[in-house]
C-alpha positions as CSV (number, residue, x, y, z in Angstrom):
1,X,-0.1,-0.2,0.1
2,X,1.6,3.3,-1.5
3,X,0.6,6.8,0.4
4,X,1.8,9.7,-1.0
5,X,3.3,13.0,1.2
6,X,0.0,14.2,1.9
7,X,-0.6,10.9,4.3
8,X,2.8,12.4,6.6
9,X,0.9,15.8,7.1
10,X,-1.1,14.6,10.4
11,X,0.7,14.8,14.1
12,X,-2.1,12.4,15.0
13,X,-2.6,9.8,12.2
14,X,0.8,7.0,11.2
15,X,0.1,5.2,8.4
16,X,2.9,2.0,9.2
17,X,2.9,1.1,5.4
18,X,6.0,4.4,5.5
19,X,7.7,2.3,7.9
20,X,10.1,-0.4,7.2
21,X,8.7,-3.3,9.5
22,X,9.1,-6.7,8.5
23,X,5.5,-7.8,9.1
24,X,3.4,-7.1,5.7
25,X,0.4,-7.0,7.1
26,X,0.9,-3.8,9.6
27,X,1.0,-1.5,6.0
28,X,-3.2,-2.0,6.2
29,X,-3.0,-0.1,9.6
30,X,-3.1,3.5,11.4
31,X,-1.1,4.2,14.6
32,X,-3.3,7.3,15.9
33,X,-3.5,9.2,18.8
34,X,-7.4,8.3,20.2
35,X,-10.1,10.7,21.7
36,X,-8.2,10.9,25.0
37,X,-4.6,11.7,22.6
38,X,-3.4,8.1,23.8
39,X,-1.8,5.6,21.2
40,X,-3.4,3.3,19.8
41,X,-3.5,0.7,16.7
42,X,-6.6,1.5,14.3
43,X,-7.2,-1.6,11.8
44,X,-10.3,0.3,10.1
45,X,-12.0,3.2,9.6
46,X,-15.3,4.5,7.9
47,X,-18.1,6.4,8.3
48,X,-20.7,3.8,8.5
49,X,-18.1,1.6,10.6
50,X,-16.8,4.0,12.7
51,X,-12.7,3.2,14.0
52,X,-12.0,0.1,15.1
53,X,-8.6,0.1,17.5
54,X,-6.8,-2.2,19.6
55,X,-4.0,-1.4,21.9
56,X,-0.8,-2.0,21.0
57,X,0.0,-4.0,23.6
58,X,-2.5,-6.0,22.5
59,X,-1.3,-6.4,18.7
60,X,-0.7,-10.3,19.0
61,X,-4.3,-11.1,19.0
62,X,-4.8,-10.1,15.7
63,X,-0.8,-10.6,14.0
64,X,0.3,-13.9,14.7
65,X,4.1,-12.8,14.0
66,X,3.7,-10.3,16.9
67,X,3.5,-12.4,19.7
68,X,6.7,-12.7,20.3
69,X,7.6,-10.5,22.6
70,X,11.1,-9.8,21.4
71,X,9.6,-9.3,18.1
72,X,11.2,-6.1,16.4
73,X,8.3,-4.7,15.0
74,X,6.9,-4.7,18.2
75,X,9.6,-3.0,20.1
76,X,9.7,-0.6,17.2
77,X,5.8,0.1,17.7
78,X,6.1,0.5,21.1
79,X,8.8,3.2,21.1
80,X,6.5,4.8,18.2
81,X,3.3,4.6,20.7
82,X,5.7,6.9,23.7
83,X,5.4,9.4,21.0
84,X,3.1,12.6,21.7
85,X,3.5,13.4,17.9
86,X,3.7,11.7,14.5
87,X,5.4,14.6,12.6
88,X,8.0,13.8,10.3
89,X,10.6,15.1,12.6
90,X,9.8,12.8,15.4
91,X,9.5,9.5,13.4
92,X,12.8,10.4,12.0
93,X,14.3,10.6,15.5
94,X,13.0,7.8,16.6
95,X,14.2,5.4,14.0
96,X,17.6,6.9,14.3
97,X,17.7,6.4,17.8
98,X,16.4,2.8,17.3
99,X,19.3,2.3,14.8
100,X,17.0,1.6,11.4
101,X,18.5,3.7,8.3
102,X,16.2,6.6,6.8
103,X,14.6,5.6,3.7
104,X,16.1,7.0,0.5
105,X,12.9,7.9,-1.0
106,X,10.5,10.5,0.4
107,X,8.2,8.7,2.8
108,X,9.1,10.4,5.7
109,X,8.9,14.0,4.2
110,X,6.6,16.6,4.2
111,X,4.7,17.2,0.5
112,X,6.2,20.2,-1.6
113,X,3.3,22.3,-0.9
114,X,3.9,22.1,3.1
115,X,7.4,22.1,2.4
116,X,7.2,25.6,0.5
117,X,5.3,26.9,3.3
118,X,8.6,26.3,5.7
119,X,10.9,28.2,3.1
120,X,10.3,31.3,4.4
121,X,11.7,29.9,7.9
122,X,14.3,28.1,6.4
123,X,16.0,30.9,4.7
124,X,18.3,32.2,7.2
125,X,19.0,29.1,7.8
126,X,20.4,28.2,3.7
127,X,21.8,31.6,3.5
128,X,23.7,31.4,6.4
129,X,25.5,28.2,5.2
130,X,26.2,29.6,1.6
131,X,27.3,32.2,3.1
132,X,29.5,30.2,4.9
133,X,30.4,27.8,2.5
134,X,30.6,29.8,-0.5
135,X,32.0,33.1,0.4
136,X,35.8,33.6,-1.2
137,X,38.3,34.2,1.5
138,X,39.0,38.3,2.0
139,X,42.4,39.4,1.0
140,X,42.0,42.9,1.8
141,X,39.0,45.7,2.6
142,X,37.9,46.0,-1.0
143,X,37.6,42.2,-1.3
144,X,35.0,41.7,1.3
145,X,31.9,40.3,0.4
146,X,29.0,40.5,2.6
147,X,25.9,38.9,2.1
148,X,22.9,41.2,3.5
149,X,19.4,40.5,2.1
150,X,16.9,42.7,2.6
151,X,13.2,40.8,3.3
152,X,11.5,43.6,1.4
153,X,13.3,42.7,-1.9
154,X,11.6,41.0,-4.5
155,X,12.1,37.0,-5.1
156,X,14.4,37.9,-8.2
157,X,16.6,41.0,-6.6
158,X,17.4,37.8,-3.7
159,X,18.8,35.2,-6.3
160,X,21.0,38.2,-7.6
161,X,22.9,38.3,-4.2
162,X,22.8,35.1,-4.0
163,X,24.4,34.6,-7.5
164,X,27.2,37.0,-6.5
165,X,27.8,35.0,-4.1
166,X,28.3,31.2,-5.4
167,X,29.2,32.4,-8.9
168,X,31.4,31.5,-10.4
169,X,31.9,28.5,-7.7
170,X,35.4,27.9,-6.3
171,X,35.6,24.2,-5.6
172,X,39.1,24.9,-3.7
173,X,38.0,27.7,-1.6
174,X,34.3,26.0,-0.9
175,X,36.0,23.1,0.2
176,X,38.7,25.2,2.6
177,X,35.7,26.8,3.9
178,X,33.8,23.6,4.9
179,X,36.7,22.4,6.6
180,X,37.0,25.7,8.4
181,X,32.9,24.9,9.6
182,X,34.1,21.5,10.5
183,X,37.0,22.3,12.6
184,X,34.9,25.4,14.5
185,X,32.3,22.3,15.1
186,X,34.8,19.7,16.5
187,X,34.1,16.8,13.8
188,X,35.9,15.4,11.1
189,X,35.2,17.1,7.3
190,X,33.5,13.4,6.3
191,X,30.6,14.2,9.2
192,X,29.9,17.0,8.2
193,X,27.0,16.3,5.9
194,X,25.0,14.2,8.2
195,X,25.6,17.3,11.3
196,X,24.1,20.0,8.4
197,X,21.2,17.1,7.8
198,X,20.2,16.7,11.7
199,X,20.4,20.4,12.1
200,X,18.1,21.3,8.8
201,X,16.2,18.8,10.2
202,X,15.8,20.4,13.8
203,X,15.3,23.9,11.8
204,X,12.5,22.4,9.5
205,X,10.8,20.8,12.1
206,X,10.6,24.3,14.2
207,X,9.2,25.7,10.8
208,X,6.7,22.9,10.4
209,X,5.5,23.5,13.8
210,X,5.8,26.8,13.5
211,X,3.3,26.4,10.4
212,X,1.0,24.7,12.2
213,X,1.0,26.6,15.0
214,X,-0.1,29.8,13.1
215,X,-3.5,27.8,11.6
216,X,-4.2,26.2,15.2
217,X,-4.3,29.8,16.6
218,X,-6.9,31.2,14.4
219,X,-9.0,28.4,14.8
220,X,-8.9,28.7,18.6
221,X,-9.8,32.2,18.3
222,X,-12.6,32.0,16.4
223,X,-14.1,29.5,18.5
224,X,-13.0,30.7,21.8
225,X,-15.2,33.6,20.3
226,X,-18.2,31.5,19.5
227,X,-17.7,30.2,23.3
228,X,-17.9,33.9,24.6
229,X,-20.7,35.1,22.0
230,X,-23.1,32.3,22.5
231,X,-22.3,30.4,25.8
232,X,-20.8,32.7,28.3
233,X,-23.7,35.2,28.1
234,X,-25.9,32.7,27.5
235,X,-28.9,33.1,30.5
236,X,-29.5,29.0,30.6
237,X,-25.8,28.6,31.3
238,X,-25.0,31.8,34.0
239,X,-25.9,29.2,36.9
240,X,-23.8,26.4,35.7
241,X,-20.8,26.9,37.8
242,X,-18.6,23.6,36.6
243,X,-19.4,24.3,32.9
244,X,-18.3,27.3,33.4
245,X,-15.1,26.5,35.1
246,X,-14.5,23.9,32.4
247,X,-14.4,26.2,30.2
248,X,-12.1,28.4,31.9
249,X,-9.7,25.4,32.1
250,X,-10.0,25.3,28.3
251,X,-9.2,28.5,27.4
252,X,-6.2,28.6,30.6
253,X,-4.8,25.3,29.0
254,X,-4.8,26.3,25.3
255,X,-3.4,30.2,26.5
256,X,-0.8,28.2,28.3
257,X,0.1,25.9,25.5
258,X,0.2,28.8,23.2
259,X,2.8,30.8,25.3
260,X,5.1,27.9,25.5
261,X,4.9,27.4,21.7
262,X,5.7,31.1,21.0
263,X,7.9,31.5,23.7
264,X,9.8,27.7,22.2
265,X,9.6,29.8,18.6
266,X,11.6,32.7,19.6
267,X,14.4,31.0,21.7
268,X,15.4,29.0,18.7
269,X,15.7,31.5,16.8
270,X,17.6,33.6,18.7
271,X,20.4,30.8,19.4
272,X,20.1,30.2,15.7
273,X,21.3,33.8,15.0
274,X,23.6,33.6,17.3
275,X,25.1,30.5,16.0
276,X,25.6,32.1,12.8
277,X,27.2,35.2,14.2
278,X,29.8,33.1,15.6
279,X,29.4,29.3,14.5
280,X,31.6,26.7,17.4
281,X,30.4,23.2,18.8
282,X,29.2,24.4,22.2
283,X,27.1,26.8,20.3
284,X,25.5,24.4,18.1
285,X,25.2,21.7,21.2
286,X,23.4,24.3,22.7
287,X,20.5,24.9,19.9
288,X,20.8,21.1,20.0
289,X,19.8,20.4,23.2
290,X,17.1,23.2,23.4
291,X,15.4,22.2,20.1
292,X,15.3,18.5,21.1
293,X,14.7,18.8,25.0
294,X,11.6,20.7,24.0
295,X,10.1,19.5,20.5
296,X,8.8,16.4,22.4
297,X,5.8,18.6,24.4
298,X,5.7,21.1,21.4
299,X,4.8,17.9,19.1
300,X,2.5,16.7,21.7
301,X,0.9,20.3,22.5
302,X,0.0,20.7,18.6
303,X,-0.8,17.4,18.5
304,X,-3.7,17.6,20.9
305,X,-4.8,21.2,19.7
306,X,-4.8,19.6,16.1
307,X,-7.0,16.9,17.3
308,X,-9.5,19.2,18.9
309,X,-10.0,21.2,15.9
310,X,-10.4,18.4,13.7
311,X,-13.3,16.9,16.6
312,X,-14.7,20.6,16.1
313,X,-15.1,21.1,12.6
314,X,-16.6,17.3,12.2
315,X,-19.0,18.0,14.6
316,X,-19.4,21.7,13.3
317,X,-18.9,21.7,9.5
318,X,-20.9,24.9,8.7
319,X,-21.6,27.7,11.0
320,X,-24.9,27.6,11.1
321,X,-25.3,24.0,13.1
322,X,-23.0,26.5,15.8
323,X,-25.5,26.4,18.3
324,X,-25.4,27.3,22.3
325,X,-26.1,24.2,23.6
326,X,-24.7,21.8,21.2
327,X,-21.5,23.9,21.4
328,X,-21.7,23.1,25.7
329,X,-22.2,19.7,25.0
330,X,-18.7,19.9,22.8
331,X,-16.8,21.6,25.2
332,X,-17.6,19.4,27.9
333,X,-17.3,16.2,25.7
334,X,-14.3,17.0,23.6
335,X,-12.3,19.6,24.5
336,X,-9.6,18.9,26.8
337,X,-9.7,15.5,28.9
338,X,-10.9,15.3,32.7
339,X,-8.1,17.8,33.9
340,X,-8.3,20.1,31.7
341,X,-5.5,19.2,29.8
342,X,-5.0,18.9,25.7
343,X,-2.0,17.6,25.3
344,X,-0.3,14.1,23.9
345,X,0.7,12.0,27.3
346,X,4.0,11.1,27.9
């Protein structure tokens, strides 16, 4: 079974066909986050049949090969089940940690549409790397070349700036610059491509999260505006203390999640800018540690928020379907768990 890259856009659904399992039958099922944001195996799903789900620990009851507790597929499934998000970057990190080579194709990559949406976020990384690699070695004041690109420039002008930088390419100078870059990062030159790939993955993950966050922020702002207009001011609910407290918890939880996402994105941008100002192994490790330490929580927050917004869109595909009582029912049953938490569990 083949999946397009569009199948990898989801933070809460993972088609197992894209991963290197030995058990071929797993290609027909998915790993999903259920309504409690726990990882479960989805055997089938449809409008008429609903969603057929089993726990990862029960997978052996449906697939004979996986009754062996030491089967590598079961080990990988268990590790995947611990993820708070199924974004492609969390998956790539998990596969590396499990010693599983990443595919040489495009299975664990975003679609071209989503990658294009991350172009602006990646611009600084790309331009900085080009400057470090291809900038001529200055021989005097007149020979210095500064890569200065105004964000208001047209794309064609940006292209001309870059062309001045890298054309004609001097292979010997580029090799020398790469050697210096590797030396400052305290690695061997032959290890530089892998390190830069990891760095690009971290940067792309942050860009992807930022893109997802922007969409979710708008959706929740619209939802809370409706809550305020249709529910909080409705006389029917004024004496429903438990319900109003639930509304407060949901809004507080989303506000806290949004604050964490915003602070993390600003911190990463600051660290990345400082890294290129003074490239060093210490600064790289600092970026890597901060990004990886927060990636799990960041992905979990966005996964949980996405799951709730998808439930909202499914229940209210048209604005005219939103009534005070239906909205109140959605708040009580779908937004947050019993603790008001909107994060996927650890």
